[in-house]
Structures are given as structure tokens and as C-alpha cells.
N, C-alpha and C positions, 0 to 999 in steps of 0.2 A: 594495727592500732594507730590512730591518729596521734600526732605529737601532742604532748602536754605543755601548753604555753601559759595557761592562767591557773589561778587557784581553783576556779570553777571546774576546769578540765581535770585537775588532780582529784578533786572531791568526787566527780562523776566516775572516774576510773576506780577509785578505791571503793565507792559504793557498789559498783557493779561486781567487784570481787566479793564483797560482803553478801550480796544477793546470791551469788553462786554457792557460797558456803551454806546459806539458809536453805537453798533448794537441793542440797546434797550432791551437787555436780562437781564438788571439789573434794578430794580425798581428805580423810581426817587428819593426816599429818600436816596438811596445809592450814587447817582451821586456826591453829595458834598464830600463824603468820597473819591471817585475816583479822584476828582480834587486835593484833598490834597495828594493823593498817587502820582499823576503825578509830584507834586512839589518835592516829595522825590526822584523820578527818576532823576530829574534835579540835585538836590543836591548831589546825589550819584555819578553821572558822574563828577561833578565839584570837589568834595572832592577827588575822586580817581585820577583825573588828578593832583591835587595839591600834593598828596602823592607821586605819581610817579616822579614829578618834583623835589621834595625835596630829595627823595632817590637818584636820578641821580646826583643832586648837591653835595650830601654827598658821592658820589661814592659807594653807596650801591647797592645791586642787586635790579633790578626793575622787578616786576611781569608783565606778559602780561596783557594788558588792559582788564578789565572784570574778572580777575582771582584773585583779591585781597582777601585774606583770611579774613573772618569776625570773625572767632573764631578758636581755636585749637581743634582738635578732642580728 
């Protein structure tokens, strides 16, 4: 798996896990974990939108949605 560097990367990874659950390629014991991951996708989108809004209000540069840096290299 490629490294997860942006919020977009994180959501793509979590969504791929959710698709596997929907296709039945993940065992039932893991489905509960996938449900928790889907909550993280939602929270990630919401948090990023709030950060972008705050940066805009403070007249700071705003990243493209999905490109929020999660860590410095």
C-alpha cells in the first residue's frame, strides 16, 4: 500500500475497505471495524471543511480540498 500523506489518501483507503465489506471479501468479524472506519471518513471530510473555512476567514492560504497535509515530511 502506498503511504497515506493527505486527507484524500486517507479517505480513499478507508473507502476501499468499505467496498470490500460490501462485496463480501472481508470476514464478518471485520465489518464492525469497517463501520467505525466509515465514521472516520465522515469526520475527516467535516474536519477538513472546518479547517478550510477557518483559514479563509483568517485570510490564510487554503489547500485544495482533499490535499490537507497530515504531517510534514
